[in-house]
N, C-alpha and C positions, 0 to 999 in steps of 0.2 A: 595793282599793288606792286608791280615792278619786280616780282620774284624772278631771278635769273636761273634758278635751278630747274630740276625735272619734277614735274607733278605726275605721279604714278598711282594707279589704283592698287588696292589690295587684290590678292589672288581671288578671282571670281567675284569681286566687289563692284563691277561696272556692268550693269545690265544694258546700258544704252550708250555705246561709244561715241556716237555722233553728238548727242546732246552734251555729254561730258566733255568732248573736245571743244565745243563752242564755249563751254564754261571755263576752259583753261587746262584740261587734261592733255598730257603729252604722250603717255604710254599706258595702254591697257594691259594688265597682267591677269591671268594668262588665258589661254584657251582659244578655240576656233571662233571665227566670225559667226554671229547669229544672224538670222534674217532681219531682225530689228537693227543690228549693227549696219548691215549693208544698206538698209533703207535710209537710215539717218545719216550715214556717211556720204551718201550720194547727194545730200542736200547741203553739204559744207562747201564753202567757196574755196578757191585755190589758196587764197591768203590764209584762211583758217587752217587748212591742212599744212601750209608752210610753217605756221606758228607752232603747231604741234611737232612737226618734224625737226624744227630748229632746236626745240627743247632736248630731243633725244641726241641730236648731233652734238650740241654744245656740251651735254653731259659726257658723251663718249669721248670727246676730244680732251676733256679736262681730267679724265681719270688715267692712272698709270696703266700700262699694258704689259702685265707680267706674262711670262711664257705659260704654256698649258701646264696646269698642276701635274706633278708626278706622283705616283703612289708613295705612301708614307714609307720612308726608308726603314729597314730593319733596325738600324742603329737607335731609332727612337723608341722601339719596343724593348725596354730593358727589364731586368728582374725587379728593379725598384718601381718602375711604372706599373708593372703587373701586380706587385704587392699592394700598391696604393689602390689600384682599381679593385682588387679582390677585397681589401679591407673595407672600402667604401660600400661595396655590395653587401658584405656580411653584416655591417652595422645598420644597413637600411631595412633588412628583412624584419617582418613583424610576425611573431608567433601569436596566432589568434586563438588557438586551442591546443591543450596538451593533457588529455585525460590520463591519469595514472602514470604520468611522467613517461609516456611512450617515447618521447624524444628527450635526450639524444639516443640514437640507436646504439645498443650494446649487445654483444654476442653473449648468449646464455643458453641454458638447457631448454628454455621455453621459446627461444627465438634463434633458429639456425638457418632458416630459408626465407628469402625475401623476393617478392615479385615487384618488378618495375613495369608500369604500364601507363597508358595515356599518351596521346600523340605529341604533347609538348615535351616529353622526355627526349625525343629525337628531333622534332621540329620545333625547337625552342624559339621564342620571340625575344630577342636580345634588346630591342629598342622600340620606340613608338613608330607611328606611321607618318607619311608626308614629310613635313619639315622637321619632324622629330626623329626621323629615321637615320641611324648611323650604322654603317656596316661594321660588324666586329672583326677585329684582325685575328684570323686564325683561331677562332673560338670553337672549342669542341662542344658537342651536345652533352647535356647533363648525364645522360645514360652512360656515356663512355667513361667519364671520370668517376661517377658514383659506383658503377659496376666494379671497376678496378679496385676502388678503395674498400668496398664491402667484401670483395673476395680476399683481399689482403687481411681483413679482420677475421676471416674464417667462415663467412657466410656463403651459402649456395645461392646464387642470384639467378632468377628466372626472368628473361627478357620476353615480356608479353605485349610489347608495344604494337606489333603488327598482327598479333593474334590474341586478343583479350579473352576469347573463348577458352583458350588453353588454361589461362589463369583461373577461370571459373570452374573448370573441370578438375584442375589440379591445384587446389589452394595451398599456399605456403603459410608460414607462421605470421608473416606481416606483408603488407603491400604498400608501395609508394605510388600514388597516382598523380600524374602531372596533367593539369588542365589549364585552359586560358585562351589567350589570343593566338591566332594562327602563326605558324613559325616561318622559317626562312624560305621554304620552297613554295609557300602559298602567298597570294597577294595580301599584304599586311593590313589592308583596310577593308577587306570583305571576307566573309566566310564562304568557303566552297560547299559543295555537296547540297546546294539548294537552300542553304540557311541564310538568315538575314545578316546584314552588317552589324557588328557589335560596337566597335569604337574606332576612331580614326579621324583624320582631318576632313573637313567639309562634309560631315554627315552627322545626323542626330541619332541617338540611340532610341530604339523602339521599345526596349525593355531592359531590365537588369539581369536577364537570364543568360546563362551560358547556352551554347547549342545543346539540344536534347541529348545528343550522344555522349556528352561529357557527364551530364547528370546521371544518365543510365549507367555509365561505366562505374562511377563512384558508388552508386547504390548497389549495383550487382557485386562489385568487389567487396564492399562492406558486409554484404549478406553471407559471403563465403570465407571471409578472413577474420581472424580474431582482432587484428589491429590494422586500421587503414589510415595512412598518412597522406594528406592531400597537399600538394604544392600548387599554389595559384600563381600563374604567370600572366598577369594582365595589369593594366595601369589604373583602373578605376574600380569602384565598388560594384559588386555583383550580388545577386540573390543567392542565398545558401540554403535551399530547402533540404539539403542532405547533411546539414551541420550535425544533427544529432547522431548520425550513424558513423561519422568520422571520428577517429580517435585523436588525431592531431591535424591542425591546419597551419601551414606556413605560407604567408603572403610574401612573394619575392618581387613583384612588380616587373620592371624592365631593368635588369641589373647590369647589362653591358657585357663586355668581352670576357670577363672572368666569372661569368655566371656559374658555370659548371663547377669550378673549384670552390666558389663561395657557398653554393647550395650544399655541396658535399661536406664541407667543413662544418656547416651549421647542423646538418642532419646527424652527423656522427659525433658532434660535441666538441670539436676542436675550438669552436667559437660559439659563445652563447648569443642568441639573437637579442638585440637591444633596441630595435627600431620601434617607433610608435606610429599609429595611423595618423595621416595628415588630413583626413576627412572622416566624417561619420559614415558608417555603413548602415543603411536603413533595413528594417525588417521587410518592408514592401515598398514598391514604387509609389504607392499612394501616400506614404509618409514623407516623401521628399518635398522640399520647399517649392520646387517649380511645378509640382504635379497639377495644381489648379489652373496653371497658365500654359500647360504644354500637353499635347501638341497644339500648335497654333490653330486658332479657329478662323474659318473663312478662307478666302483665296488670296488675300493681300500679303500673307506671310509676315505680318507684323509681329515682332517679338515683344511680348508684354512681360516686362520684368516686375511682375506684381508683388513678388516677395520682398522687394525693397532691400533694406539692410538685414532682414532676417533670413540670412543664408547660413548654411552649415549648422554648427551646434547652436547658434542663436535661435534658429527656427525650432529645433527640437526642444530646447529649454523653454522658449516662450509658449509653445503649444503643449507642453507636458507630454511629449512623445518620446518614448524610450527607444533609442536606436538599437540595432542588433549589436553593433560595436561602436562605442563613442569615439569621438576625436581624441587622440592621445593615447589610445589603448595599445597595449603590447605586453606580452608575457616574457618571462626569462627562464633559464634553466636554474637560476639561483634566486635568492631572496635578498632584499635590502631593507635596512632600517634607517629612518630619517630622525635626526636629533639635533639638539642645540640650535634651534631656529631663532635667528635674530633678524629683526626688521627695523631699519632706521630710515628716516625720511627728512628731507629739508622742509622748511616752512615757506609757504607761498606768501607773496606780498602783492600789493596793488600794482607795483611796477613790474613784478615778475611772477605771474600766476602759476608757473610750472613748479612741479614738485619732483625731486629726484629721490627714488626709493632704492635702497641697497638691501639685499637679502643675503645672509650667510647661513649655511647649514652644513651639517656633517652627514654624509651618506656612507653607510657601512655595509659591506657585503657580509650577510649573516648566513649564507648558504655554503654548500660544499663545492660549488663550481665557479670558476673564474667568470666574470661578467662585468658589463657596464650598464649604467642606468642613465636615463635622461630626466633631470628634475624639471617639473612643469609648474609654473606659477601662473595662476589665473587671477586677474584683477577685476 
């Protein structure tokens, strides 16, 4: 086919380099040579090896050769760039539960002491794993910024991250529990302490559960504290068997370098959460669209996408399954009223079957807190 460029495999997508090279592969990415690789490579002729090598050399010679990248200069980290990063994080957070308006946190005669616990308060996960990993620039842990702000508001803050038993023996008026993916000092794609991998590149999840120690901490804190606020620091849905005992749940995902400031601002009410869930959260693993087809059966590791088009909310709707939290769900500190809805559309014809629909409406903040809302239109 006379392609003059470089034919390269996906990362881990080439189980047999020799056979692939004979079919035109120039570069295998990435990883060590396997016994099968060594066996099949030995059967290649010198001209076949030359053909693959020429692809790599031709590609290398055609590309510019910049100097070794230098660290990001401080001049690029400006107050404006930090503001944008913080606001993006704040507006992405999803308030999933807020019984009795526990959030935002306010100082009162009933709430003067707050405990902060959970390993993600200090070992926060700012971004995803593998190709999704981005090292945050000078990002403080949430407990640092949150503690300072709460103390400025007049709260007595108890740091129980390293000693949760202290929080259980000395309960405060409220507790904020950080749970989720492993943080900066742990390998981001696997859980330590003998637990299973939860999420990350090149691995499949074995369940929707957090490590048992996270569930234990939430349930124990909730049994000894009047109000328990859970902050979830992870990128995908998880099971929430402790949902009933939590007073409030804030899903923050992987919010980047301004995470600590953004989480603090939302918890204390400087900003109202306005994010909506981008995927449905099931009650149980058995409710998910892929459950009948996963894990893979047999030894050939063939992935059977048997759910077809019925993924996400299409699956739950078509099977009359109620998710724990539906696609598009998200609470706010305020309330909104929708009015003056107008829908207009063009007329389709035989020459142009497309229809353009225009929707106008008025959204009014009817509550006492500043906030934003996301209008959702389902067709």
